[in-house]
MARKEFI-938261 format. One record per residue (C-alpha): residue in one letter; x, z, y. Coordinates in Angstrom, 2 decimals, padded with zeros to 5 digits. Each point is the difference from the previous one (the first is absolute). Layout:
 aa    east      up   north
  A       X       Z       Y
...
//
This chain:
 aa    east      up   north
  M -037.06  016.27  017.14
  I  003.54  000.10  001.72
  V  002.71  003.00  000.21
  M  001.85  000.14  002.99
  K  002.91  002.21  000.27
  F  001.56  001.36  003.40
  G  002.96  001.11  000.26
  G  001.64  002.18  003.12
  S  001.29 -002.50  002.32
  S -003.58 -001.23 -000.20
  V -001.84  003.10  001.72
  A  003.08  001.13  001.54
  G -001.90  000.32  002.98
  A -003.16 -000.98  001.57
  E  000.82 -002.99  000.66
  Q  000.98 -000.53 -003.81
  I -003.96  001.01 -000.84
  A -001.66 -002.11  002.66
  N  001.99 -003.14 -001.45
  M -000.20  001.45 -003.65
  T -004.07  000.43  000.64
  E -000.20 -003.83  000.86
  I  001.52 -001.36 -002.98
  I -002.40  002.13 -002.17
  K -003.50 -001.33  001.94
  S  001.96 -003.66 -000.70
  R -000.27  001.13 -003.48
  I -003.35  002.10 -000.27
  K -001.94 -002.45 -001.25
  N  002.27  000.45 -003.11
  K -001.08  003.88 -000.25
  P  003.13  001.83  000.12
  I  001.57  003.04 -000.87
  L  002.47  001.21  001.98
  V  003.78  001.88 -001.10
  V  001.26  001.41  003.04
  S  004.04  002.07  000.17
  A  000.41  002.74  002.51
  M  000.85 -000.97  003.03
  G  003.35 -001.66  001.24
  N  002.90  002.84 -000.19
  T -002.35  002.86 -001.44
  T  001.15  000.00 -003.56
  D  003.72  000.72  002.16
  Y -001.80  002.53  002.25
  L -001.44  001.89 -003.12
  L  003.23  000.50 -001.66
  E  001.67  000.39  002.74
  A -002.23  003.52  001.12
  A  000.19  000.86 -003.26
  Q  004.22 -000.25  000.00
  I -000.32  002.26  003.76
  A -002.36  001.95 -002.18
  L  002.05  000.80 -002.25
  E  003.84  000.28  001.72
  K -001.59  002.14  003.13
  S -003.04  001.75 -000.81
  I -001.71 -002.39  003.03
  V -003.95 -002.01 -000.33
  S  000.38 -002.49  001.64
  I -002.29 -002.66 -000.20
  E -000.03 -001.53  004.07
  K  001.48 -004.33 -000.95
  I -003.30  000.24 -002.51
  E -002.11  002.07  002.37
  E  000.92 -002.59  002.25
  L -000.47 -003.51 -001.32
  H -003.70  000.60 -001.71
  L -001.68  001.76  003.11
  K  001.93 -002.54  002.16
  T -001.02 -002.82 -002.13
  I -003.72  001.80 -000.51
  G -000.26  000.09  003.78
  E  001.22 -003.14  000.96
  L -003.12 -001.46 -002.55
  N -002.43  001.96  001.76
  L -000.95  001.54 -003.41
  D -002.61  002.61 -000.30
  A  000.44  003.82  000.73
  V -001.07  000.48 -004.13
  L  002.78 -001.55 -000.95
  Q  002.66  001.48  001.92
  K -001.03  003.64 -000.80
  E  000.00 -002.03 -003.83
  I  003.65 -000.34  000.76
  K  000.79  002.74  001.38
  K -001.52  002.04 -002.93
  L  002.85 -001.75 -001.88
  F  002.94  001.38  002.29
  W -001.32  003.06 -000.20
  E  000.52 -000.30 -004.31
  L  002.99 -001.78  000.59
  G  001.78  003.13  002.38
  S -001.74  002.48 -002.66
  L  002.45 -002.26 -002.43
  L  003.00 -000.09  001.99
  T -000.07  003.67  000.82
  G  000.22  000.63 -003.84
  I  002.65 -001.86 -001.02
  S  001.48  001.39  003.54
  L -000.61  003.55 -001.69
  T  000.73 -000.86 -003.15
  R  003.02 -001.77  000.66
  E -001.11 -002.76 -002.96
  L -000.79 -003.28 -000.35
  T -000.81 -001.29 -003.64
  D -001.42 -002.68 -000.74
  R -003.37  000.66 -000.53
  T -000.38  001.09  003.72
  K  002.48 -003.15  000.98
  D -003.05 -001.96 -001.16
  C -002.75  001.90  001.83
  L  002.34 -000.29  003.44
  V  000.52 -003.67 -000.18
  S -003.95 -000.42 -000.45
  F -001.14  001.25  003.05
  G  001.10 -003.76  002.09
  E -002.89 -001.87 -002.81
  R -002.33  002.55  000.58
  M -000.14 -000.08  003.48
  S  000.96 -004.03  000.23
  V -002.98 -000.64 -001.99
  R -002.50  001.87  001.88
  I  000.97 -001.78  003.29
  V -000.22 -003.43 -000.84
  S -002.93  000.67 -001.65
  A -001.65  001.52  003.40
  Y  001.34 -002.49  001.67
  L -001.24 -003.36 -002.44
  C -003.83  002.12  000.23
  S  000.26  000.05  004.11
  Q  000.43 -003.87 -000.53
  K -003.50 -000.27 -001.67
  I  001.81 -000.13 -003.51
  N -000.87  002.98 -001.99
  A  002.59  001.10 -002.13
  Q  000.83  003.80 -001.49
  A  003.63  001.31 -000.16
  L  000.32  001.34 -003.76
  D  003.00  002.26 -001.24
  A  001.28 -001.48 -003.24
  W -001.55  002.64 -002.14
  D -003.70 -000.51  001.22
  A  000.85 -004.01 -000.83
  G  001.04  000.65 -003.36
  F  003.55  000.43 -000.34
  I  000.80  002.96 -002.27
  S  004.17  000.03 -001.32
  D  002.46  001.78 -002.33
  S  001.36  003.50  002.18
  S  003.53 -001.89  000.14
  F  000.40  000.24  004.04
  G  001.69 -002.02  001.82
  R -000.47 -003.00 -002.19
  A -003.66  000.67 -002.40
  E -001.28 -002.57 -002.05
  L -003.63 -000.44 -000.02
  R -001.83  000.92 -003.20
  K -002.18 -003.17 -001.71
  E -003.40  001.68  001.09
  S  000.83 -000.77  003.91
  Y -001.47 -003.29 -001.04
  V -003.19  001.04 -000.62
  R  000.13  002.82  002.21
  I  000.95 -001.98  002.84
  A -002.58 -003.38 -001.04
  S -003.00  002.67 -000.28
  A  000.58  001.38  003.72
  M  001.07 -003.58  001.87
  R -003.24 -001.38 -001.35
  I -002.11  003.06  001.16
  V  001.91 -000.35  003.99
  T -000.41 -004.41 -000.23
  A -003.70  000.66 -001.72
  E -000.54  001.79  004.03
  G  001.16 -003.00  001.94
  I  002.83  002.77  000.67
  L  003.75 -001.31  000.63
  P  002.70  002.63 -001.96
  V  002.69  000.53  001.77
  V  002.74  001.93 -003.02
  T  003.08  001.65  000.48
  G  002.78 -001.76 -001.39
  F  002.86  001.92 -001.80
  I -001.75  003.22 -001.32
  A -002.03  001.11 -003.16
  K -000.71  003.52 -000.83
  D  000.74  001.71 -003.71
  E -002.69  001.33 -002.58
  N  001.29  004.03  001.67
  G -001.03 -001.57  003.63
  N  003.18 -000.42  001.39
  I  000.77 -002.83  002.41
  T  002.69 -002.36 -001.78
  T  001.33 -004.10  001.56
  L  000.90 -002.63 -002.01
  G  003.22 -000.21  000.99
  R  001.75 -003.49  000.85
  G -002.13 -002.82  000.51
  G -003.29  002.93  000.30
  S -002.02 -001.62  002.61
  D  000.32 -003.03 -001.08
  L -000.63  001.01 -004.15
  S -003.54  001.42  001.14
  A -000.50 -003.35  001.70
  T  000.17 -001.61 -003.31
  V -001.72  003.08 -002.21
  I -002.87 -000.75  002.14
  A  000.19 -003.82 -000.29
  A  000.33  000.56 -003.97
  A -002.27  002.91 -000.36
  C -002.88 -002.18  002.31
  K  000.90 -003.47 -001.32
  A  000.50 -000.81  003.65
  S  000.73 -003.86  000.62
  E  003.54  000.28  001.50
  V  001.63  003.21  002.31
  Q  001.91 -000.83  003.12
  I  002.82  002.00  001.18
  W  000.55 -000.02  003.01
  K  003.76  000.74  001.84
  D  001.71 -000.94  002.89
  V  001.87 -003.13 -001.35
  D -001.38 -003.47 -001.07
  G -000.04  000.63 -004.27
  I  002.47 -000.58 -001.71
  L  003.03 -001.54  001.79
  S  002.97 -002.43 -001.68
  A  002.64  003.11  000.85
  D  000.20  003.16  002.44
  P -001.01 -001.04  003.22
  R  002.75  002.67  001.24
  L  002.88 -002.43 -001.73
  V -000.90 -003.25  000.60
  K -001.22 -001.79  003.36
  D -002.34 -002.35 -001.46
  P -001.58  001.60 -003.47
  R -003.25 -002.98 -001.46
  P -003.20  002.27 -000.96
  V -000.66 -000.37 -003.59
  E -003.45 -001.05 -000.82
  L -001.08  000.57 -003.23
  V  002.02  002.10 -002.61
  S -000.81  001.11 -003.50
  Y -000.54  003.75 -000.54
  D  003.58  000.12 -002.05
  E  001.72 -001.55  002.39
  A -001.53  002.68  002.85
  A  000.65  002.60 -002.45
  E  003.96 -001.27  000.28
  L  000.31  000.10  003.33
  A -001.70  002.86  000.58
  Y  001.92  001.65 -002.37
  F  003.04 -001.04  001.38
  G  000.30  000.78  004.37
  A -003.28 -002.53  001.11
  Q -002.21  002.14  001.85
  V -002.98 -001.73 -002.28
  L -002.53  002.33 -002.35
  H  001.99  002.38 -002.67
  P -000.94 -000.90 -003.20
  R -001.81  002.73 -000.69
  A -002.43 -001.08  001.75
  M -000.15 -003.71 -000.54
  L -001.09  001.21 -004.25
  P -003.61  000.84  000.61
  C -000.12 -003.60  001.43
  I  002.46 -001.12 -002.38
  K -002.51  001.01 -002.89
  T -003.19 -001.13  001.60
  G  001.17 -002.92  001.50
  I -001.25  000.17  003.65
  P  002.22 -000.84  003.02
  V  001.55  001.05  002.36
  L  001.26 -001.66  003.72
  V  002.57  001.88  002.28
  K -000.95 -000.82  003.56
  N  000.81  000.70  003.87
  S -002.43  002.71  001.43
  F  001.92 -001.33  003.27
  N -000.14 -003.33 -000.58
  P -002.95 -000.58 -002.66
  A  000.23 -003.61  000.65
  S  002.82 -000.75 -002.26
  P -000.87 -000.63 -003.56
  G  001.55  002.85 -001.72
  T  001.38  000.34 -003.35
  K -002.17 -000.59 -002.91
  I  000.78  001.85 -002.96
  E -001.47 -001.60 -003.37
  Q  000.44  000.18 -003.79
  G  003.07 -002.72 -000.80
  P  001.07 -001.76 -000.98
  V -000.57 -001.70  004.00
  K  000.31 -003.43  000.47
  N  002.64 -002.17  001.09
  T  003.11  002.54  000.07
  P  002.72 -001.00  001.97
  L  003.03  000.81 -000.25
  I  000.66  002.97  002.13
  R -002.96  002.00  000.72
  A  001.55  002.51  001.68
  L  003.12  002.72 -000.27
  T -000.48  003.19  000.75
  S  002.94  003.11 -000.19
  K  000.49  004.20 -001.24
  K  003.03  001.19  001.08
  N  001.63  003.80 -000.37
  V  000.10 -000.97 -003.96
  T  002.13  001.32 -003.02
  L  001.21 -002.57 -001.79
  V  001.21  001.98 -003.72
  D  002.23 -001.92 -002.72
  I  000.08  001.75 -003.74
  V  001.84 -001.58 -001.89
  S  000.71  001.37 -004.06
  T  001.99 -002.51 -002.82
  R -000.55  002.57 -002.19
  M -003.46 -000.25 -000.12
  L  000.29 -004.17 -001.16
  G -002.52 -000.73 -002.51
  Q -001.56  004.18  000.38
  S -003.24 -000.33  000.44
  G -002.00  002.38  002.66
  F  002.71 -000.22  002.66
  L -002.11 -001.17  002.49
  A -002.80  002.99 -000.99
  Q  002.93  002.36  000.36
  V  000.87 -001.31  003.41
  F -003.54  000.14  001.11
  S -000.96  003.40 -001.49
  E  002.89  001.10  002.10
  F -002.28 -001.09  003.50
  A -002.54  000.75 -001.71
  K  000.92  003.51 -000.57
  N  001.30  000.50  003.46
  N -004.11 -001.47  001.74
  I  002.58 -003.12  001.11
  S -001.83 -003.34  000.22
  I  001.75 -003.05  000.24
  D -000.58 -003.21  001.69
  M  002.57 -002.42 -001.45
  I  001.42 -001.16 -003.21
  A  002.58 -002.45 -001.13
  T  001.63  000.50 -003.51
  S  001.76 -000.85 -003.32
  E  000.51  000.93 -003.52
  V  002.72  003.06  001.63
  S -000.62  000.33  003.35
  V -002.98 -000.06  002.54
  S -000.40  000.13  003.99
  L -002.50  001.44  001.75
  T -001.03  000.82  003.60
  L -002.23  003.01  001.96
  D -000.62  002.07  003.12
  T  003.14  001.72  001.04
  D -001.17  003.10  000.33
  R -000.33  000.97 -003.67
  D  002.55  002.69 -000.97
  L  001.68 -001.92 -002.85
  T  002.42  002.93 -000.83
  A -001.76  000.99 -003.54
  V -000.50 -003.11 -001.24
  C  003.73 -001.06  000.60
  R  001.13  003.14 -001.68
  E -002.69 -001.32 -003.42
  V  000.96 -003.45  000.39
  S  003.86  000.29  000.63
  E -000.25  001.53 -003.72
  Y -000.45 -003.38 -001.59
  A  000.80 -002.39  002.36
  S  001.75 -000.62  003.40
  I -001.98  000.23  003.52
  E  000.74 -001.29  002.95
  V -002.03  000.67  002.99
  K -000.03 -002.68  003.19
  T -002.31  001.43  003.40
  G -000.55 -001.85  003.34
  M -001.76 -002.92 -002.29
  A -002.69 -001.85  000.68
  I -002.63 -002.64 -001.89
  V -000.08 -003.58  001.10
  T -003.94 -001.34 -001.20
  I -001.03 -003.63  000.07
  I -003.36 -000.72 -001.45
  G -001.01 -003.56 -000.86
  D  000.28 -002.16 -002.31
  V  001.85  001.26 -002.86
  R -000.31 -002.75 -002.20
  R  002.43 -001.96  002.64
  S  002.13  003.46 -000.36
  S  003.28 -002.60 -000.55
  E -000.72 -001.31  003.58
  I -000.79  003.54  001.37
  L  003.37  000.90 -001.34
  H  001.77 -002.32  000.77
  E -001.46 -000.21  004.17
  A  000.56  004.01  000.19
  F  003.09  000.69 -001.82
  G  001.43 -002.97  002.49
  V -001.02  001.98  003.10
  C  002.12  002.51 -001.88
  R  002.44 -001.59 -000.45
  K  001.27 -001.45  003.61
  L -001.72  002.89  001.06
  G  003.46  002.09 -001.77
  F -002.69  002.68 -001.68
  Q  000.55  000.55 -003.63
  V -003.47  000.50 -002.37
  Q  000.46  003.30 -001.61
  M -003.20 -000.47 -002.75
  L -002.32 -002.59 -000.47
  S -004.13  000.63 -002.00
  Q -002.19 -002.06 -000.66
  G -003.47  001.84  000.29
  A -002.57 -000.26 -002.98
  S -002.72 -001.23  002.44
  K  001.45 -003.06 -000.37
  V -000.12 -000.34  004.21
  N  002.76  001.85  001.32
  I  003.88 -000.35  000.37
  S  002.44  003.11  000.74
  F  003.26  000.60  000.42
  I  002.35  002.90  001.73
  V  001.90 -000.01  002.89
  N  001.90  002.28  002.05
  D -002.46  001.57  002.71
  K  002.27 -001.14  002.52
  E -000.21 -003.19 -001.06
  V -003.79 -000.27 -000.26
  D -001.63 -000.95  003.47
  T  001.92 -002.94  000.27
  I -000.61 -001.16 -003.43
  I -003.88 -000.04  000.66
  K  001.13 -002.24  003.06
  E  001.62 -002.56 -001.35
  L -001.91  000.15 -002.89
  H -003.28 -000.76  001.77
  R  001.75 -002.55  002.24
  F  001.22 -002.10 -002.74
  F -003.23  000.08 -001.62
  F -002.66  000.25  002.69
  A  001.87 -001.38  002.93
  D  002.85 -002.54 -000.89
  K -002.67 -003.31  000.13
  T  003.28 -001.25 -003.13
  A -001.08  002.86 -002.16
  V -003.22 -000.37 -000.06
  K -000.13 -003.55 -000.46
  L  002.24  000.35 -002.88
  A -002.13  003.15 -001.91
  E -003.55 -002.36  000.32
  K  001.81 -002.85 -001.45
  A  001.80  002.15 -002.75
  G -003.89  001.20 -000.36
  K -001.83 -003.16 -000.19
  K  002.32 -001.57 -002.57
  K -000.63  002.51 -002.36
//
């Protein structure tokens, strides 16, 4: 058994759904379970409709209706499906009417709102599979066993979900049915619809895989797996065929379009490999993510970056030799529900990074009572994933590139996972640094040969 998850771009319209079906047919012997996202830009359309209802008291779902009814028509699906989808349109319209009347959009209502995308998508995909002689059945996540807490917008699945999912999938597949499950959504114990937050659809797939003891999870996107750098920045990024869970998690956390780290947790716990593939180029090998360490680690495997970062420097000589300095600093951020990304420390100082959109007024006021605090916005994180056992080589070459460019490194951190080195630069410099680092490590044959030679000597 395998679990195949298809993102929004893979089911964006009739042509994409037909293409996806051919991919499924080629793997039908592996007894797939499908997890499907909302079609194309549907989630954005839903949020846009809610904003219009909220601000202008107008209910408008024309974009959503057009996309889904057009797709149904182009796929020549029957009137029964059209009637079912129109029923969901009616429910959606009623919800938007409520938003327009109350002039209120709570997190609970928003979760219910965006769920319509996945609920419509699985019904269309399932109907088309059936028209192609594949016995498929659409399942809303709650009918597939997904139960969560009530943290709307970022719900966590309850442990009992695994048992429920395994039972539900066993019943459906025993009848020779291919399940098509909504990604990203669940229900809490009170029957309220919830969403699973960042990486939610991928998480749905990996949870099903873990619950059913699948042999593999396939995540189908619109890129050829993980690349050595962002293709929007570098001309010829190299495909990365194999990475460890730790490497993939670091890449995802620091900006690469890979699985979100939380989505990988079920597979990390069970050792199930993940294959990231391109639904528009299925012949490409993609990237396999598995338990590490991966053999024959190159000096540099990939580069990524994260913009819009704030750097905070905190110094207090009064805390020299005093225990609890770091605990006190971190407690201030915890009290204000602010998550920290990177950290570098000494006995009397700590430098850390976090997302720029966080309000630091209260933290600055409290920390300034016992330390000096400086906040720098407009920063970016450059992350190098590679063989950190050779960190001296990596830093020598990377800092050499920065020196030649005339750019100063503001902070340095080596991850505890031993697969990444990250440093802070100005936001305006990061794209140039990524381009030059990639050219040096991947395109410059002299640099590559020197790195390989150094690795063999070691």
